[in-house]
N, C-alpha and C positions, 0 to 999 in steps of 0.2 A: 239568159242563153250563154252568154258569156262565162259565167261561172260554170254551167254544166261543162263547157268546153275544157276549160281550166281542168276542171275536176277529171274528167275523163283522158286527160293528157297525163295527169298525174297516175292513173290507172294504166296507161299504155306503158308508163315507165316501169312499173312493178310487173305487167306483164312480160315485157321485155327482159327484165332482169331473171324472171324465171326460165325464160326459154335461154337464154346466155348462160345460166348457171347449170342449167342440164347440158346443155351443147358442149360448153368449153370446160366444164370440171375436169381439172387435172391435165389440161394442155398449156404446154409453155408457149406454144405459138400458136397464131391465129391471125385470121386477118381483122384486126380492128377496126376496119369501116363497116363490115356487115351488119355488127350488133347496132351501129349508129343509125345505119339506113333501115334497118328492120324498125326502130324505135320510130323513125320519121315516118314510115308506112303505117305502123299499128297505130300512131296517134291519129294518124290523118282519118283511116278508116273509122275509127271509134269518133272522133268530131264531127265527121261528114255525116254520119248516121244519126249524131246527136242533134245536129243542126235541123235535120228533115224532121225527126221526131218531136223537137221542140218548137219548130215552126208549125206543124201540124196541131201541137196542142195550144198554143198561144193564138194563131190567127186563123185557123180553119174556118171559123165562123165569122169571119170579117164582113162587115156591111158598110157601105158608103151611101153617103146621101147625094143621089145624083137626080138632077130635076126635082127636087123636092119629095123623092122617093126613096126609102131606104133600098139600097139594091145588095144582094148578096154576091160575094165574090170568092166562092170556093175552090178557086185555083190558084189565087194567089199565093198561097203558103208554100206550096211547092216551086213556084217560079222565083221568089225571094230567097227561099233555101238553095235553088240552083245557082243564081247570080252568085249569092255570098260564098256557096263553096267551090265553084270555080276560081274564084278569086283566091280562096285560102289554098285549094289546090296547086293553083300555078305557082304561088309564092312560097308554100311551105314544101312542097314535094318536088316538083318538077325543075325548080331552080337549083336545090343543093343535089339532086341527081344528075343534071346537066354539069353542073361544074365539077362534079366528082370523075366525069369521063377527061377533062381536063389535068386536074391537081391530084387526082388520085396516085399514091406511090406504085401501086400495082399496074398502072397504064403503061403501054409502050412509050408512049411520048415522055413520060416522067424519067422512065428507065434509060433511055437514052441521053437524058441531059446527065 
């Protein structure tokens, strides 16, 4: 699972590179924060979807031994993927986005300083 997420993070880099090359080709001035934030959001979207697909493929048919009987747990895959993705989303997407509101050179608070 971790390998897939790392692989798709690499794909996100190349997707963002293609978008940035098309959008900023020939420009001398542009907002350098935009491609960085776009990279974070593209990587997050790819990694979140990879997590759900990978969880489904790996543990959708999970069975546990309960009272001596194998019991199917068909919904555990999306619950575990949701827990893992919320943790990822909070740490990788919301945190840089919220910090940017205080540290961005384009924000009024930084310009006043």
